[in-house]
C-alpha positions in Angstrom: 5.5 105.6 70.9 6.6 106.8 67.4 10.0 106.4 66.0 10.5 110.2 66.3 9.6 110.0 70.0 12.1 107.2 70.6 14.8 109.1 68.8 13.8 112.2 70.7 14.2 110.5 74.0 17.4 108.8 73.0 18.8 112.1 71.8 18.1 113.8 75.1 19.6 110.9 77.0 22.7 111.1 74.8 23.0 114.8 75.3 23.2 114.3 79.0 25.7 111.4 79.0 28.2 112.1 76.2 31.3 110.0 76.6 34.7 111.4 76.5 36.2 111.5 73.0 37.7 108.2 71.9 39.0 108.9 68.4 39.4 111.4 65.6 35.6 111.4 64.8 34.9 112.2 68.5 37.5 115.0 68.4 35.6 116.4 65.4 32.2 115.9 67.0 30.8 114.6 63.8 27.1 115.1 63.6 24.8 112.7 61.7 21.6 114.0 60.1 19.2 111.9 57.9 16.6 113.5 55.7 13.6 111.7 54.2 12.4 112.0 50.7 10.6 115.3 51.5 13.7 116.8 53.0 12.4 116.5 56.5 14.7 115.5 59.4 14.2 111.8 60.2 17.3 111.2 62.4 19.2 113.6 64.6 22.3 112.6 66.5 23.4 114.1 69.9 26.4 115.6 68.1 23.9 117.4 65.8 22.3 119.0 68.9 25.7 120.2 70.0 26.7 121.5 66.6 23.4 123.2 65.6 21.8 124.0 68.9 18.5 122.3 68.3 17.3 119.5 70.5 16.0 116.4 68.7 12.4 117.3 69.7 12.9 120.6 67.9 14.5 119.2 64.8 12.8 115.9 64.0 10.0 116.2 61.4 11.1 119.7 60.3 12.2 120.5 56.8 16.0 121.0 57.0 16.0 123.8 54.5 13.5 125.8 56.6 15.2 125.0 60.0 18.9 125.2 59.1 19.4 127.3 56.0 19.2 131.0 55.5 16.6 132.0 52.9 19.3 133.2 50.5 20.9 129.8 50.5 17.7 127.6 50.3 17.7 127.1 46.5 21.3 125.9 46.7 20.4 123.6 49.5 17.4 122.2 47.7 19.5 121.5 44.6 22.2 119.7 46.6 19.5 117.6 48.4 18.0 116.6 45.0 21.4 115.5 43.7 22.1 113.4 46.8 18.6 111.9 46.8 19.2 110.9 43.2 22.3 108.9 44.3 25.2 111.4 44.0 27.6 112.2 46.8 28.8 115.6 47.8 31.4 117.0 50.1 32.1 120.6 50.9 31.4 123.5 53.1 27.9 124.9 53.4 26.6 127.7 55.7 24.2 126.6 58.4 22.0 128.7 60.6 22.5 128.0 64.3 19.6 128.2 66.7 21.0 131.3 68.2 20.9 133.0 64.8 24.6 132.9 64.0 25.9 131.3 60.8 28.2 128.3 61.0 30.5 127.2 58.3 30.0 123.4 58.3 32.0 120.7 56.5 29.6 118.1 55.0 30.0 114.6 53.7 26.6 113.6 52.1 25.4 110.4 50.4 22.1 108.8 49.4 20.5 106.0 51.3 17.7 103.4 50.6 15.6 101.6 53.0 14.0 98.1 52.5 11.1 99.6 50.8 13.2 101.5 48.3 12.5 104.8 49.9 15.3 107.4 49.3 17.0 109.2 52.2 20.0 111.6 52.4 22.7 111.1 55.0 24.7 114.1 56.0 27.9 113.9 58.2 28.7 117.3 59.4 31.5 118.9 61.5 32.5 122.5 62.3 34.7 123.7 59.5 37.1 125.4 62.0 37.5 122.2 64.0 38.2 120.2 60.8 40.8 122.8 59.7 42.4 122.8 63.1 42.7 119.0 63.2 44.0 118.9 59.7 46.6 121.5 60.6 47.6 119.6 63.8 48.0 116.4 61.9 50.0 118.1 59.1 52.2 119.9 61.6 52.8 116.7 63.7 53.5 114.7 60.6 56.0 117.3 59.3 57.7 117.6 62.7 58.0 113.8 63.0 59.6 113.5 59.6 61.7 116.6 59.7 62.7 116.6 63.4 66.5 116.1 64.0 65.4 114.3 67.2 64.9 110.6 66.8 61.3 109.6 67.5 59.9 106.2 68.0 56.5 104.6 68.9 56.2 101.2 70.6 53.0 99.3 71.4 52.1 98.0 74.8 54.1 94.8 74.0 57.2 97.0 73.5 57.2 96.3 69.8 58.2 98.9 67.3 55.4 100.7 65.5 57.1 103.9 64.1 60.6 105.3 63.7 61.1 108.7 62.1 63.9 109.3 59.6 66.3 110.8 62.2 66.1 107.7 64.3 66.5 105.5 61.3 69.7 107.3 60.4 71.0 107.1 64.0 70.3 103.3 64.1 71.2 102.5 60.5 68.0 100.5 60.2 64.9 101.5 58.2 61.4 101.7 59.7 60.3 98.8 57.5 62.8 96.5 59.2 62.1 97.5 62.8 58.3 97.5 62.7 56.9 94.7 64.9 60.4 93.9 66.4 61.7 94.3 69.9 64.7 96.6 70.5 67.0 93.7 71.2 66.1 92.1 67.9 67.4 95.1 66.0 70.0 96.8 68.2 71.9 94.1 70.2 74.8 96.5 70.8 72.7 98.5 73.3 71.6 97.9 76.8 68.2 96.8 75.7 67.3 95.4 79.1 67.6 98.8 80.7 65.6 100.4 78.0 62.7 98.0 78.2 62.7 98.2 82.0 62.3 102.0 81.6 59.5 101.5 79.1 57.6 99.1 81.4 58.0 101.6 84.3 56.4 104.3 82.2 53.6 102.0 80.9 52.7 101.1 84.5 53.1 104.4 86.2 52.3 106.9 83.5 55.2 109.1 84.7 57.6 110.1 81.9 61.3 109.3 82.3 63.5 112.1 80.9 67.2 112.2 79.8 68.0 108.5 80.3 71.6 108.0 79.3 72.8 105.0 77.3 76.0 104.1 75.6 76.5 101.5 72.9 76.9 100.7 69.2 74.4 100.6 66.3 74.6 99.3 62.7 75.1 103.0 61.7 78.6 103.0 63.3 79.4 99.5 64.6 83.0 100.2 65.4 82.6 103.1 67.8 80.6 103.8 70.9 77.9 106.5 70.9 75.9 108.1 73.7 72.2 108.9 73.6 69.8 110.7 75.8 66.3 109.1 75.7 63.0 110.3 77.1 60.0 108.0 77.5 56.3 109.0 77.5 53.1 107.0 77.8 50.7 107.3 74.8 47.0 107.5 75.6 43.9 108.1 73.5 41.4 110.9 74.6 39.6 108.4 76.8 42.8 107.5 78.7 43.3 104.1 77.0 47.0 103.2 76.9 48.3 102.9 73.3 52.0 102.4 73.9 55.2 104.3 74.4 56.7 107.3 72.6 60.5 107.7 72.8 62.6 110.7 71.8 66.3 110.2 71.3 69.1 112.7 71.0 72.7 111.7 70.1 74.8 113.3 72.8 78.1 111.6 71.8 80.0 114.8 71.6 78.8 116.0 75.0 79.4 112.5 76.4 83.0 112.5 75.0 83.6 116.0 76.3 82.3 115.1 79.7 84.3 111.9 79.7 87.4 113.8 78.8 86.9 116.2 81.6 86.2 113.4 84.0 89.3 111.6 82.8 91.4 114.7 83.2 90.2 115.2 86.7 90.9 111.5 87.5 94.4 111.9 86.1 95.0 114.9 88.4 93.5 113.0 91.3 95.9 110.1 90.6 98.9 112.5 90.5 97.7 114.1 93.7 97.2 110.7 95.3 100.7 109.6 94.2 102.2 112.7 95.9 100.7 111.5 99.1 101.1 107.7 98.9 104.4 107.3 97.1 107.6 107.7 99.2 106.1 107.5 102.6 109.2 105.6 103.7 112.8 105.3 102.6 112.3 101.6 102.0 113.0 100.5 98.4 110.4 97.8 98.1 107.7 99.7 100.0 108.2 102.7 97.6 107.9 100.4 94.6 104.7 98.8 96.0 103.2 102.2 96.6 103.8 103.1 93.0 102.2 99.9 91.8 99.2 100.3 94.1 98.5 103.9 92.9 98.2 102.8 89.3 95.6 100.0 89.7 92.8 99.9 89.0 92.6 103.6 88.1 95.1 103.5 85.3 95.9 99.8 84.7 94.5 96.3 85.5 98.0 95.0 86.3 101.1 96.8 87.3 104.7 95.7 87.9 107.7 97.6 89.1 111.1 96.2 88.2 114.5 97.8 88.9 117.9 97.0 87.7 119.7 94.6 90.1 122.4 97.2 90.6 119.9 99.5 92.3 119.1 96.9 94.9 122.8 96.3 95.6 123.4 100.1 95.5 126.1 99.7 92.9 127.2 101.9 90.1 124.5 101.4 87.5 124.7 100.3 83.9 121.5 100.2 81.9 122.2 96.9 80.1 125.0 94.3 80.1 127.6 94.0 77.4 125.6 91.3 75.6 122.6 93.6 75.5 120.6 91.9 78.2 119.5 93.3 81.5 119.2 91.9 85.0 116.1 93.1 86.9 114.9 92.6 90.4 111.1 92.5 90.7 110.1 94.9 93.6 106.3 95.1 93.3 103.2 93.6 91.6 99.6 94.9 91.9 96.3 93.8 90.3 93.0 95.7 90.3 91.1 92.4 90.6 91.8 88.7 91.2 93.6 87.4 88.1 96.1 84.8 87.1 98.0 87.5 85.2 99.9 88.3 88.4 101.7 85.0 88.0 103.0 86.2 84.7 104.8 89.0 86.4 108.3 88.4 87.8 108.1 87.0 91.4 108.7 89.8 93.9 112.3 89.8 95.2 113.6 87.5 92.5 116.1 88.3 89.7 115.0 88.1 86.1 117.2 88.3 83.1 115.7 89.8 79.9 117.4 89.5 76.5 117.9 92.4 74.2 114.6 91.7 72.3 112.4 92.2 75.3 110.4 95.4 75.6 111.5 96.0 79.2 115.1 95.8 78.1 114.5 98.3 75.2 112.8 100.6 77.7 115.9 100.9 80.0 118.3 100.8 77.1 116.8 103.7 75.3 115.5 105.5 78.4 112.2 105.9 76.5 108.7 104.6 77.2 107.2 101.7 75.3 103.7 102.3 74.1 101.6 99.4 72.5 97.9 100.4 72.5 96.9 97.2 70.7 98.9 94.2 71.7 99.4 91.3 69.3 100.4 87.8 70.3 103.9 88.6 69.0 104.0 91.6 71.3 103.0 89.5 74.3 106.0 87.2 73.5 108.3 90.3 73.8 106.6 91.6 76.9 106.6 88.4 79.0 109.7 86.9 80.7 109.1 83.5 79.0 106.7 81.5 77.0 104.7 80.2 80.0 104.2 83.8 81.2 103.1 84.9 77.7 100.5 82.1 77.6 99.1 83.4 80.9 98.8 86.9 79.7 97.1 85.8 76.5 94.6 83.7 78.4 93.8 86.7 80.7 93.2 88.9 77.7 96.0 91.4 77.8 95.2 93.8 74.9 97.1 97.0 75.7 100.6 97.7 77.3 102.9 100.4 78.2 106.2 100.6 80.1 107.6 103.9 81.5 111.3 104.1 82.5 112.1 105.0 86.1 114.7 107.9 85.6 116.2 109.8 88.5 119.2 112.1 88.4 120.0 111.1 84.9 120.1 107.4 85.6 117.6 104.7 84.5 116.6 102.7 87.6 114.1 100.3 86.1 110.6 100.3 84.6 106.9 100.6 85.5 105.0 98.1 83.4 101.2 98.5 82.9 98.7 96.1 81.3 95.0 96.3 80.5 92.8 93.2 80.5 89.3 93.9 81.9 89.3 97.6 80.9 88.4 97.4 77.3 89.7 100.8 76.4 93.3 100.8 75.1 96.0 103.0 76.6 96.1 106.4 74.9 98.6 109.2 74.8 97.1 110.8 77.9 97.6 107.5 79.8 101.2 107.4 78.6 101.8 110.9 79.8 100.3 110.1 83.2 102.3 106.8 83.5 105.6 108.7 82.7 104.7 111.4 85.3 104.1 108.8 88.0 107.3 107.0 87.0 109.4 110.2 87.3 107.9 111.0 90.7 108.4 107.5 92.0 111.9 107.1 90.5 113.1 110.1 92.6 111.7 108.4 95.7 113.3 105.1 94.8 116.6 106.8 94.2 116.3 108.6 97.5 115.7 105.2 99.1 118.7 103.8 97.3 121.0 106.6 98.4 119.6 106.5 101.9 120.3 102.8 102.1 123.8 103.4 101.0 124.3 106.0 103.7 122.6 103.9 106.3 124.9 101.0 105.5 127.9 103.2 105.9 126.6 104.7 109.2 125.8 101.2 110.6 129.3 100.0 109.6 130.9 103.0 111.3 128.7 102.7 114.3 129.2 98.9 114.8 133.0 99.4 114.4 132.9 101.8 117.3 130.6 100.0 119.6 131.8 97.6 122.2 131.8 94.0 121.3 129.4 91.9 123.4 131.0 92.6 126.9 132.0 89.6 129.0 131.1 89.4 132.7 133.4 91.2 135.1 134.3 89.9 138.4 131.3 90.8 140.6 129.0 91.8 137.7 127.0 89.7 135.3 126.6 91.6 132.1 124.2 91.4 129.1 123.4 93.9 126.4 121.5 94.4 123.1 121.7 97.0 120.4 119.1 97.4 117.6 119.6 100.0 114.8 116.5 101.9 113.7 114.7 100.7 110.7 114.6 104.2 109.1 118.2 105.4 109.9 121.1 104.5 112.1 121.7 106.9 114.9 124.3 107.6 117.6 123.3 105.3 120.5 126.1 103.6 122.4 126.8 101.7 125.6 130.0 100.6 127.3 131.3 98.5 130.3 134.6 99.8 131.6 136.9 98.1 134.1 138.2 100.7 136.6 140.8 100.9 139.3 140.1 99.0 142.5 137.8 96.5 140.9 135.2 99.1 140.2 133.2 99.0 137.0 131.9 101.9 134.8 128.6 101.5 133.1 127.8 103.9 130.2 124.8 104.5 127.9 124.4 107.5 125.6 122.5 108.9 122.7 123.7 111.4 120.1 120.9 113.4 118.7 120.5 113.0 115.0 121.1 110.1 112.6 123.4 108.9 109.9 127.2 109.1 109.6 127.6 112.4 111.4 125.8 111.1 114.5 127.8 107.8 114.4 131.1 109.9 114.2 130.2 112.1 117.1 129.2 108.9 119.1 132.6 107.4 118.4 134.5 110.5 119.7 132.4 110.7 122.9 132.8 107.0 123.5 136.6 107.3 123.1 136.7 110.3 125.4 134.6 108.5 128.0 137.0 105.6 128.0 139.9 107.9 128.5 138.4 109.9 131.3 137.3 106.8 133.1 140.9 105.7 133.5 141.6 108.8 135.4 139.3 107.6 138.2 136.9 110.6 137.8 133.6 110.7 139.6 130.6 110.5 137.3 129.6 114.2 137.6 133.2 115.3 136.9 133.5 113.0 133.9 130.2 114.3 132.4 131.5 117.8 132.8 134.6 117.0 130.7 132.4 115.3 128.1 130.2 118.4 127.9 133.3 120.5 127.1 134.3 118.1 124.3 130.8 118.0 122.9 130.6 121.8 122.7 133.9 121.8 120.8 132.4 119.3 118.2 130.1 122.0 116.9 126.3 121.8 116.8 126.0 118.4 118.6 123.8 117.4 121.5 123.9 114.1 123.3 122.5 112.5 126.4 124.6 110.2 128.7 124.3 108.2 131.9 127.5 107.2 133.7 127.5 104.9 136.7 130.4 103.6 138.7 129.7 100.4 140.7 131.8 98.7 143.3 130.9 95.0 143.3 132.7 94.5 146.6 130.6 96.9 148.6 127.5 97.2 146.4 128.1 101.0 146.3 127.0 102.7 143.1 127.4 106.4 142.1 125.8 107.7 139.0 125.1 111.0 137.1 123.1 111.8 134.1 123.3 114.4 131.3 119.7 114.7 130.2 119.4 110.9 129.9 116.6 108.7 131.2 117.2 107.2 134.7 118.0 103.5 135.0 115.7 100.9 136.5 116.8 99.1 139.6 115.4 95.6 140.0 115.7 94.3 143.6 116.5 90.7 144.4 113.0 90.1 145.7 111.5 91.1 142.4 110.5 94.7 143.0 111.6 97.3 140.4 111.7 101.1 140.3 113.0 104.0 138.3 115.8 105.6 140.2 115.3 109.3 141.0 118.3 111.1 139.5 118.5 114.8 138.7 118.4 114.8 134.9 120.9 117.5 134.2 121.4 119.2 130.9 122.4 117.3 127.7 126.0 117.2 126.7 126.8 120.1 124.4 124.7 122.7 126.2 127.8 123.9 128.1 128.3 125.6 131.5 125.7 123.6 133.4 127.0 121.6 136.4 126.2 118.0 136.9 125.1 116.3 140.1 125.4 112.7 141.2 123.4 110.3 143.4 124.5 107.1 145.2 122.6 103.9 145.9 123.5 100.6 147.5 123.0 97.4 145.4 122.2 94.1 147.1 123.5 90.8 145.8 121.3 89.8 142.9 120.1 93.3 142.2 119.9 94.2 138.5 120.7 97.7 137.1 119.1 98.4 133.7 120.5 101.2 131.5 118.8 102.0 128.2 118.2 104.6 125.5 114.9 106.3 124.8 114.4 104.2 121.6 113.4 101.3 123.9 110.5 103.0 125.6 109.4 105.8 123.3 106.8 105.2 120.6 104.7 107.4 118.4 101.3 108.4 119.7 102.2 107.1 123.2 103.3 108.9 126.3 106.9 108.3 127.4 105.6 107.5 130.9 103.6 104.6 129.4 106.8 103.1 127.9 108.8 103.5 131.2 106.0 101.9 133.2 105.8 99.0 130.8 109.6 98.5 131.1 109.5 98.5 134.8 106.7 95.9 134.8 108.6 93.7 132.4 111.7 93.7 134.5 109.7 93.0 137.6 108.1 89.9 136.0 111.1 88.4 134.2 113.7 86.4 136.0 116.6 84.1 135.0 119.7 84.8 133.0 120.2 88.4 131.8 120.5 87.2 128.2 117.0 85.8 128.4 115.7 88.9 130.1 117.2 91.1 127.3 115.4 89.0 124.7 112.1 89.1 126.5 112.2 92.8 127.0 113.1 93.5 123.3 110.4 91.1 122.1 107.8 92.8 124.2 108.7 96.4 123.4 110.0 96.4 119.9 109.9 94.6 116.6 111.1 97.3 114.2 112.1 100.4 116.2 111.8 103.9 114.9 114.9 104.9 116.8 118.1 103.1 117.8 117.7 100.9 120.9 120.5 100.2 123.4 119.9 98.1 126.5 122.6 97.2 129.1 121.8 94.9 132.1 124.2 94.4 135.1 123.5 92.0 138.0 125.6 92.3 141.2 127.2 89.1 142.5 129.9 88.5 145.1 133.4 89.0 143.6 135.8 86.1 143.8 138.2 86.0 146.7 141.2 86.9 144.6 139.5 90.2 143.8 140.7 90.0 140.3 139.0 91.7 137.4 137.8 90.0 134.2 138.3 92.6 131.5 135.4 93.1 129.1 136.1 92.9 125.4 135.9 96.0 123.3 
């Protein structure tokens, strides 16, 4: 088999099994042709078959100028061949005749060759001129785009080491390509979250799926004092055969967009905090609870540590002075809140205790001037003026307090105290928007705190008035063992009352009533009704008649409504007559332990006017207990009144012993902190003494 035959077979095999392009030469489809000294084709590559259309069997041994060159161009071809054969090289474009008769413009690189025998050959490397121009254009355009693009572009190898960085990326990073080449990202840009970036690169390398618009925030040597935000996209680089070369990364600086988005998010968060404050602050009229609600609203959304301190005069409901004559101020700590576990809470004033701050302290300055204190960047000297003492200052310094503000609590023209806010974990200092938000929260909370203060003052007055009008703890009367309890409501004092009245003939009047409403007005109405009841009882009126007169008085008192139960018991006979004006019926506990609600026509409340009252009678056995009470004992939110009445009956049925003990057991089971006033009056029948005398109850 001749060399030509072998080449011919190899060429045909190559034509049928051309591999995918692996590089630039493959993209160009560079054809190789070798001519012997006579200008005949000695070697013919598969790419030559593709370019010129002739199979190796058709080309080998043929004169190239006869096969591939038009007659008009043969002299030029022969001259070029002679120059190359003589040892020259030539590069350029030459027209070649394709097998189909068309003319190709072919880019040539030619050179002379010698074999071991000294024979001269000519090597020609050829590619389609249009393909060469297209590749040159693509390379030029891509190079221009990489250099001129405002987008940062980088190339990393499969070990995630830097290969290229275009000028825009060099400017973003503040590091030249020369310094980054061969380095990992963390080696050059430690101010970025390089772990996340490399994790994204590895994912793209393994999956081949690009990751787009990956957000990152950090600092680079180009601007080491400020955070920037970037959007990065990652793509896997492959050669034409699919071999993985590395990672391409495009980076856009989106700091302006990020800041705008952050500002919008912060504005929404501030509005959310204000809305949250409107719901959470002032849910009760309790001073400390309101202060704690204010502190809880601010952490961790606005501050890492918050404290609410009010002037001690606010707690005592005194006329307030901002500072003392020596320039100092006495504060009462009402609330402390932290957004995370921290020792810094121990630097705040202990809740409930009094702290005295001298004139140099910032909190004193805040109440003295009625102006906020704003220290975005705290120094050690500032901390000494913020903390109550040196030990507290040391704690704050250890915990890293770096920003502080205090907003005065001002309501109705008076400074009540301060809201103090600190940042430790949150690296961002307080700004003007934070100050505005803190002052807004302080104003809203101050009004709630002042309402709680004013309400407390009114409640104290109402309680004082009510207690002055209520009976003192009644002593036993001859024939009746008496016990009673009264609990004012946590929220506001009302108009509940009870009374035990000695009557003619050894009888005893038992009264329990409830004026609708709360505060001083209800207490005053209660006092008048109690006084009238005592007066009418001395006239030996029947219960229904007495309630009729009370109804007329209540109508004359204006828009007042009250309920009342009046019972007249004769300990000698056990006879008991009772009437009710819209009040709950009493519970009768029999000596054997059974208990029941007595069935009494409820009647209309006092103050409705013109509605007659009816009465019922019952017989009490010795040892029987009659329980009179107001609705505050059995009525609870989100629970049916029938449930409370049933529970009371069961408690009275189970408990025995002294009436004092029974009172305590009932109250302990039904109430800890009642929403309404609670009055409970227990009377147990026992045989009167032979003398028939009456022991008069105090009151």
